C-alpha positions as CSV (number, residue, x, y, z in Angstrom):
1,X,0.0,0.0,0.0
2,X,1.0,3.6,-0.5
3,X,0.7,5.8,2.6
4,X,-2.4,7.5,1.0
5,X,-4.1,4.1,0.3
6,X,-3.2,2.8,3.7
7,X,-4.8,5.7,5.5
8,X,-7.9,5.4,3.3
9,X,-8.1,1.6,4.1
10,X,-7.8,2.3,7.8
11,X,-10.6,4.9,7.8
12,X,-12.9,2.8,5.6
13,X,-12.3,-0.3,7.7
14,X,-12.9,1.5,10.9
15,X,-16.2,3.0,9.6
16,X,-17.6,-0.2,8.2
17,X,-16.5,-2.7,10.8
18,X,-19.3,-4.5,12.7
19,X,-18.9,-3.6,16.4
20,X,-20.0,-7.1,17.3
21,X,-16.9,-8.5,15.5
22,X,-14.4,-6.1,17.1
23,X,-13.5,-8.4,20.0
24,X,-12.6,-11.1,17.5
25,X,-10.1,-8.7,15.9
26,X,-8.1,-8.2,19.1
27,X,-5.9,-11.2,19.9
28,X,-4.0,-11.6,23.1
29,X,-1.4,-14.3,24.0
30,X,0.0,-14.9,27.4
31,X,3.3,-16.7,28.1
32,X,3.1,-18.1,31.6
33,X,6.9,-18.7,31.8
34,X,7.7,-15.0,31.4
35,X,4.4,-13.3,32.5
36,X,4.4,-11.4,29.2
37,X,1.2,-10.7,27.3
38,X,1.3,-9.8,23.6
39,X,-1.7,-7.9,22.2
40,X,-2.3,-7.8,18.5
41,X,-4.9,-5.4,17.0
42,X,-6.4,-6.4,13.7
43,X,-9.0,-3.6,13.9
44,X,-8.9,-0.6,11.6
45,X,-8.8,1.8,14.6
46,X,-6.3,2.2,17.5
47,X,-7.4,0.5,20.7
48,X,-6.6,1.5,24.3
49,X,-6.1,-1.4,26.7
50,X,-6.7,-0.5,30.3
51,X,-6.6,-3.8,32.1
52,X,-7.0,-7.5,32.2
53,X,-9.2,-9.9,34.1
54,X,-7.5,-12.5,36.2
55,X,-9.1,-15.5,37.9
56,X,-12.4,-14.7,39.8
57,X,-12.7,-11.5,37.7
58,X,-9.9,-9.8,39.7
59,X,-9.0,-6.7,37.6
60,X,-5.4,-5.8,36.8
61,X,-5.2,-2.2,35.7
62,X,-2.5,-0.9,33.3
63,X,-1.1,2.5,34.2
64,X,-0.6,4.1,31.8
65,X,-3.0,2.5,29.4
66,X,-1.5,0.4,26.6
67,X,-2.1,2.1,23.2
68,X,-2.1,-0.5,20.4
69,X,-1.9,0.9,16.8
70,X,-4.5,0.1,14.2
71,X,-4.1,-2.6,11.6
72,X,-2.3,-1.0,8.6
73,X,-3.6,-3.3,5.9
74,X,-0.6,-5.6,6.1
75,X,0.4,-6.0,9.8
76,X,-1.6,-5.8,13.0
77,X,-0.8,-3.2,15.6
78,X,1.2,-4.8,18.5
79,X,2.1,-4.1,22.1
80,X,3.5,-6.0,25.1
81,X,2.7,-5.8,28.8
82,X,3.9,-7.6,31.9
83,X,1.0,-9.1,33.9
84,X,0.8,-10.6,37.4
85,X,-1.3,-13.7,37.6
86,X,-2.9,-15.5,34.6
87,X,-5.2,-13.2,32.6
88,X,-8.1,-14.7,30.7
89,X,-9.5,-11.5,29.2
90,X,-8.2,-8.1,28.2
91,X,-10.4,-5.0,28.6
92,X,-10.0,-2.3,26.0
93,X,-11.8,0.6,24.4
94,X,-12.4,1.5,20.7
95,X,-13.7,5.1,20.6
96,X,-16.4,5.2,23.3
97,X,-17.0,1.5,23.4
98,X,-15.5,-0.8,26.1
99,X,-15.0,-4.4,25.1
100,X,-13.4,-7.6,26.2
101,X,-11.3,-10.2,24.3
102,X,-10.2,-13.7,25.2
103,X,-6.6,-14.3,26.1
104,X,-4.9,-17.4,24.7
105,X,-2.5,-19.1,27.1
106,X,-0.1,-19.8,24.3
107,X,2.9,-17.6,23.7
108,X,2.7,-15.7,20.4
109,X,5.0,-17.0,17.8
110,X,6.7,-14.9,15.0
111,X,7.9,-18.1,13.4
112,X,7.0,-18.8,9.8
113,X,4.4,-21.4,9.1
114,X,5.5,-24.6,7.5
115,X,4.2,-23.4,4.1
116,X,6.0,-20.0,4.5
117,X,9.2,-21.9,5.4
118,X,8.7,-24.0,2.2
119,X,8.4,-20.9,0.1
120,X,11.5,-19.2,1.6
121,X,13.6,-22.4,1.4
122,X,12.7,-22.9,-2.2
123,X,13.4,-19.3,-3.4
124,X,17.0,-20.2,-4.1
125,X,16.0,-23.2,-6.2
126,X,16.4,-22.3,-9.9
127,X,13.3,-23.4,-11.8
128,X,13.4,-24.1,-15.5
129,X,11.3,-21.2,-16.6
130,X,10.1,-20.7,-20.1
131,X,8.0,-17.5,-19.9
132,X,5.3,-18.2,-17.3
133,X,5.8,-21.9,-17.6
134,X,8.1,-24.3,-15.7
135,X,9.2,-26.9,-18.2
136,X,11.0,-30.0,-17.0
137,X,12.9,-32.0,-19.7
138,X,15.5,-34.6,-18.8
139,X,16.6,-36.0,-15.5
140,X,16.5,-34.1,-12.2
141,X,17.5,-35.1,-8.7
142,X,16.2,-32.9,-5.9
143,X,17.6,-33.0,-2.3
144,X,15.4,-30.0,-1.1
145,X,11.8,-29.2,-1.6
146,X,10.5,-28.0,-5.0
147,X,7.9,-25.2,-4.7
148,X,6.0,-23.8,-7.7
149,X,3.8,-20.7,-7.1
150,X,0.2,-20.4,-8.3
151,X,-1.1,-19.2,-11.7
152,X,1.8,-20.7,-13.7
153,X,2.0,-23.8,-15.9
154,X,4.1,-26.9,-15.1
155,X,5.1,-29.1,-17.9
156,X,6.8,-32.5,-17.8
157,X,8.0,-33.4,-21.3
158,X,8.2,-37.1,-22.4
159,X,10.9,-39.0,-20.7
160,X,11.3,-36.6,-17.8
161,X,12.6,-38.2,-14.6
162,X,12.1,-36.5,-11.2
163,X,14.0,-38.1,-8.3
164,X,13.1,-36.7,-4.9
165,X,15.8,-37.6,-2.3
166,X,16.8,-36.8,1.3
167,X,13.3,-35.9,2.4
168,X,12.5,-33.6,-0.6
169,X,8.9,-33.1,-1.7
170,X,7.3,-31.6,-4.8
171,X,4.7,-28.9,-4.2
172,X,2.9,-27.1,-7.0
173,X,0.2,-24.5,-6.6
174,X,-0.1,-24.5,-10.4
175,X,-1.7,-27.1,-12.7
176,X,0.5,-30.0,-13.9
177,X,0.7,-31.1,-17.6
178,X,2.6,-34.3,-17.8
179,X,3.1,-35.4,-21.4
180,X,4.5,-38.9,-21.0
181,X,4.1,-41.4,-23.8
182,X,3.6,-45.1,-23.8
183,X,7.2,-45.9,-24.7
184,X,8.6,-42.7,-23.1
185,X,6.8,-42.1,-19.8
186,X,7.4,-39.4,-17.2
187,X,8.7,-40.8,-13.9
188,X,8.4,-39.3,-10.4
189,X,10.2,-41.4,-7.8
190,X,12.4,-41.5,-4.8
191,X,15.6,-43.6,-5.2
192,X,16.3,-43.6,-1.5
193,X,12.5,-43.9,-0.5
194,X,12.7,-40.8,1.7
195,X,10.6,-38.3,-0.3
196,X,7.7,-36.4,1.1
197,X,5.6,-36.9,-1.9
198,X,4.2,-35.1,-4.9
199,X,1.4,-32.6,-4.1
200,X,-0.7,-30.3,-6.3
201,X,-2.7,-27.8,-4.3
202,X,-5.5,-25.3,-5.0
203,X,-4.9,-24.8,-8.7
204,X,-7.0,-22.5,-10.9
205,X,-6.7,-24.8,-13.9
206,X,-7.2,-28.6,-14.4
207,X,-4.1,-30.8,-14.5
208,X,-3.7,-33.5,-17.2
209,X,-1.2,-36.3,-16.7
210,X,-0.5,-38.9,-19.4
211,X,1.7,-42.0,-19.0
212,X,3.2,-40.9,-15.6
213,X,4.6,-43.3,-13.1
214,X,4.8,-42.4,-9.4
215,X,6.8,-44.8,-7.3
216,X,8.4,-45.2,-3.8
217,X,7.0,-41.8,-2.6
218,X,6.1,-40.9,1.0
219,X,3.8,-38.3,2.5
220,X,4.3,-34.8,4.0
221,X,5.4,-34.6,7.6
222,X,6.7,-31.1,8.1
223,X,6.1,-29.5,11.5
224,X,2.3,-29.4,11.9
225,X,1.7,-30.0,8.2
226,X,0.9,-33.6,7.4
227,X,-0.9,-35.5,4.7
228,X,-1.8,-39.1,4.4
229,X,-0.8,-39.5,0.8
230,X,2.2,-40.0,-1.5
231,X,0.4,-38.2,-4.4
232,X,-2.1,-35.5,-3.5
233,X,-4.4,-33.3,-5.5
234,X,-6.1,-30.9,-3.1
235,X,-8.7,-28.6,-4.5
236,X,-7.1,-29.3,-7.8
237,X,-9.1,-30.9,-10.7
238,X,-7.2,-33.5,-12.6
239,X,-7.3,-36.1,-15.4
240,X,-5.0,-39.2,-15.2
241,X,-4.5,-41.2,-18.3
242,X,-2.4,-44.4,-18.2
243,X,-0.7,-43.4,-14.9
244,X,0.9,-45.8,-12.5
245,X,0.9,-45.4,-8.7
246,X,3.3,-47.9,-7.3
247,X,4.9,-49.0,-3.9
248,X,4.2,-45.8,-1.9
249,X,6.2,-45.8,1.4
250,X,4.7,-45.8,4.9
251,X,1.7,-43.6,4.2
252,X,-2.1,-44.2,4.1
253,X,-2.8,-43.4,0.5
254,X,-1.0,-44.0,-2.8
255,X,-3.3,-41.3,-4.3
256,X,-5.6,-38.9,-2.5
257,X,-7.9,-36.4,-4.2
258,X,-9.7,-33.8,-2.0
259,X,-12.5,-31.5,-3.0
260,X,-11.7,-32.0,-6.6
261,X,-13.2,-33.3,-9.8
262,X,-11.1,-36.2,-11.3
263,X,-10.8,-38.8,-14.0
264,X,-8.7,-41.9,-13.6
265,X,-8.6,-43.7,-17.0
266,X,-6.6,-46.9,-17.5
267,X,-4.5,-46.3,-14.5
268,X,-2.7,-48.9,-12.3
269,X,-2.4,-49.0,-8.5
270,X,0.3,-51.5,-7.6
271,X,1.5,-52.6,-4.1
272,X,-0.2,-49.8,-2.1
273,X,1.1,-49.6,1.4
274,X,-2.4,-49.0,2.7
275,X,-5.3,-47.5,0.7
276,X,-4.6,-47.3,-3.1
277,X,-7.0,-44.5,-4.1
278,X,-8.7,-42.3,-1.4
279,X,-11.0,-39.6,-2.5
280,X,-12.6,-37.1,-0.1
281,X,-15.5,-34.8,-1.1
282,X,-14.9,-35.2,-4.8
283,X,-16.8,-36.0,-8.0
284,X,-15.2,-38.2,-10.6
285,X,-14.8,-41.3,-12.7
286,X,-12.6,-44.4,-12.3
287,X,-12.6,-46.2,-15.7
288,X,-10.7,-49.4,-16.7
289,X,-8.2,-49.2,-13.8
290,X,-6.4,-52.0,-12.2
291,X,-5.7,-52.4,-8.4
292,X,-3.1,-55.0,-7.4
293,X,-2.2,-55.8,-3.8
294,X,-3.5,-53.1,-1.6
295,X,-2.5,-53.1,2.0
296,X,-5.8,-51.7,3.2
297,X,-8.7,-50.5,0.9
298,X,-8.3,-50.4,-2.9
299,X,-10.9,-47.7,-3.4
300,X,-12.0,-45.6,-0.4
301,X,-14.3,-42.7,-1.2
302,X,-15.8,-40.3,1.4
303,X,-18.4,-37.6,0.8
304,X,-18.0,-38.2,-3.0
305,X,-20.1,-39.0,-6.0
306,X,-18.2,-41.3,-8.3
307,X,-18.7,-43.7,-11.2
308,X,-16.4,-46.8,-11.2
309,X,-16.5,-48.9,-14.4
310,X,-14.5,-51.7,-15.9
311,X,-12.0,-52.0,-13.0
312,X,-10.1,-55.1,-11.8
313,X,-9.4,-55.2,-8.1
314,X,-7.2,-58.1,-7.0
315,X,-5.5,-58.8,-3.6
316,X,-7.0,-56.4,-1.0
317,X,-6.3,-56.7,2.7
318,X,-9.5,-54.8,3.7
319,X,-12.2,-53.4,1.4
320,X,-12.1,-53.6,-2.4
321,X,-14.6,-50.7,-2.8
322,X,-15.8,-48.6,0.1
323,X,-18.2,-45.7,0.2
324,X,-18.4,-43.5,3.3
325,X,-19.7,-40.3,4.7
326,X,-22.7,-39.8,2.5
327,X,-21.0,-41.0,-0.7
328,X,-22.9,-42.2,-3.8
329,X,-21.0,-44.7,-5.9
330,X,-22.2,-46.3,-9.2
331,X,-20.1,-49.4,-9.9
332,X,-20.4,-51.5,-13.0
333,X,-18.6,-54.2,-15.0
334,X,-15.9,-54.7,-12.3
335,X,-14.0,-57.8,-11.1
336,X,-13.1,-58.3,-7.4
337,X,-10.8,-61.1,-6.4
338,X,-9.2,-61.9,-3.0
339,X,-10.5,-59.3,-0.7
340,X,-11.5,-59.3,3.0
341,X,-14.6,-57.3,2.1
342,X,-15.9,-57.0,-1.4
343,X,-18.0,-53.8,-1.2
344,X,-18.7,-51.7,1.9
345,X,-21.3,-48.9,2.3
346,X,-21.3,-46.9,5.5
347,X,-22.5,-43.7,7.0
348,X,-25.5,-42.6,4.8
349,X,-23.7,-43.8,1.7
350,X,-25.5,-45.4,-1.3
351,X,-23.7,-47.9,-3.6
352,X,-25.2,-49.3,-6.8
353,X,-23.6,-52.3,-8.3
354,X,-24.3,-53.9,-11.7
355,X,-22.5,-56.7,-13.5
356,X,-19.9,-57.5,-10.8
357,X,-17.8,-60.7,-10.5
358,X,-16.8,-61.3,-6.9
359,X,-14.5,-64.2,-6.0
360,X,-12.8,-65.3,-2.8
361,X,-13.9,-62.7,-0.3
362,X,-14.5,-63.2,3.4
363,X,-17.5,-60.8,3.3
364,X,-19.2,-60.0,0.0
365,X,-21.2,-57.0,1.2
366,X,-20.9,-55.0,4.5
367,X,-23.3,-52.2,5.3
368,X,-23.0,-50.3,8.6
369,X,-22.6,-47.1,10.6
370,X,-19.1,-46.2,11.6
371,X,-19.7,-42.5,12.5
372,X,-22.9,-42.0,14.4
373,X,-23.3,-38.4,13.2
374,X,-24.3,-39.9,9.8
375,X,-26.6,-42.8,9.7
376,X,-27.6,-46.1,7.9
377,X,-26.3,-47.0,4.5
378,X,-27.6,-49.0,1.4
379,X,-26.3,-51.2,-1.4
380,X,-28.3,-52.2,-4.5
381,X,-26.7,-55.1,-6.3
382,X,-27.8,-56.5,-9.7
383,X,-26.3,-59.1,-11.9
384,X,-23.7,-60.2,-9.4
385,X,-21.7,-63.4,-9.9
386,X,-20.4,-64.8,-6.6
387,X,-17.8,-67.6,-6.2
388,X,-15.9,-68.8,-3.1
389,X,-17.2,-66.1,-0.8
390,X,-17.4,-67.1,2.8
391,X,-20.2,-64.8,4.0
392,X,-22.6,-63.1,1.6
393,X,-23.3,-60.1,3.8
394,X,-23.1,-58.3,7.2
395,X,-25.7,-55.6,7.6
396,X,-26.3,-53.4,10.6
397,X,-29.8,-52.6,11.9
398,X,-31.3,-49.8,9.8
399,X,-29.2,-50.4,6.8
400,X,-30.3,-52.4,3.7
401,X,-29.0,-54.6,0.9
402,X,-31.1,-55.0,-2.2
403,X,-29.7,-58.1,-3.8
404,X,-31.0,-59.2,-7.2
405,X,-34.3,-57.4,-6.4
406,X,-34.7,-58.8,-2.9
407,X,-34.5,-56.4,0.1
408,X,-32.4,-57.7,3.0
409,X,-32.7,-55.6,6.2
410,X,-29.9,-55.5,8.7
411,X,-30.0,-57.2,12.0
412,X,-26.5,-56.8,13.3
413,X,-25.7,-54.5,16.2
414,X,-22.5,-52.4,16.6
415,X,-21.1,-53.9,13.5
416,X,-18.4,-51.3,13.3
417,X,-17.0,-52.5,16.6
418,X,-16.9,-56.0,15.4
419,X,-15.2,-55.1,12.1
420,X,-12.6,-52.7,13.6
421,X,-11.8,-54.2,16.9
C-alpha cells in the first residue's frame, strides 16, 4: 500500500467494521513462563487497553494504558505488557465502546508457518522457466523441496525423470501437464525412499497427466503439516490417463484427491502400502483401472459422487470398494478377487452395483454405521456373480442390501465395533 491508500483503508475499515466483530479482531497471547502478554490489534482503529481480568474476575489495571496501533492493511498493531497472575480476558476501548477479548494461554510466535518456510527455502532453487511456464525436460535429482507458485503452468516433457531424495517433496500450486508417452513415460520417484511426496494444491486450472509413473514416494510430515498420501491433488481438478501409482512408502494413500473433480482412466495402482485410491468430497470417474495388492482398501471414497467402471481389483487386505460419509457410488462391470470385504457402504452412503464378478472374499457386502453423526447406508446389487465367498453379507440394523431385487434388512448391532476391533 502507498501511505495514502493505507490511511484510506484504515478509515474505511474502521467505519464499516461491525462492532460485534471487534472483540474477534483483538488477539492476546500470554506466556506463563515469562508473565508477558502480547496484544495484536487487527482492527482498523487504534485500541486502548486499560486492564486484564485475572481468575475470579480480579482486575489488573494498566497504568498508563496500553495504546495499540491500528491494523495497517498488512500488519496488525502490536504491544506487550507484563501481567501478574494469569489473565483470561483483556479489557479495551475503541472510541467510546468498552469491550473484552479472550486471552490465549499460548505464547505468540513470530515463526514462519510450514508453508512459509517451504516458500522461503525454495526461493534459491532455480526453476526451468520458459516464460510463465516451468518446463522439465530430462533427468533431475532434488535434495530439497520444490515449490512452484500459483497461476503458472508446469510441464513434464516425455521421458522426464524427477528423483526426490533426502526428504524432498514436490509442491505445486499450479496445474501440472505431464506429457508422457507409452514408450517414453514421465517418472516421479524416490531412489532412497525418503521423499515427502508429490502434491498439487489449490490450482486454478485442471491438471492433465499422461503415462506418468509415481513410485516409492512418501507423505508430507513437516512440523504441523501432514498429509496421508504420496500423491495429493487438493482442490485441484485432474485427469489421469495411463498413470501408475506404485509402492508408496509408509503412508495411508497412494493417491488422495480432496475437494476436486477427477478422471482416472486406464491407471494402475500396484502394491499400495495401505489405501490405493482415497477420495474425499470429490466428483469423478474411475474407468478401466487395475488395483493389485492393496495393504488396506483399494478404493475408499468419502463424501463423494463417483462412477467406477471396468475395473479389476485383486488382492485387498481390507475393502475392495468402500463408500463412506454420504457418498454415492455407481459401480459396473468390475472384477473383485481376493479381498477381505468386497463392497462396503457406510454412514449414509449409497452404492449401486451392476454386473460384478466377486471371487474369494470373506464378506461379500458390508453395510453399517461407523460414524454416528451420519446414519444407515444402502447397497443395491444387480447381476452379481459370486464364487468362493465365505459370507454373503453383514448388515447393521437400519441399513439395507437389495440383492437381485430382494431387500435384506440389517439385524447386526454395533457392526463397526466387530469389524474394527
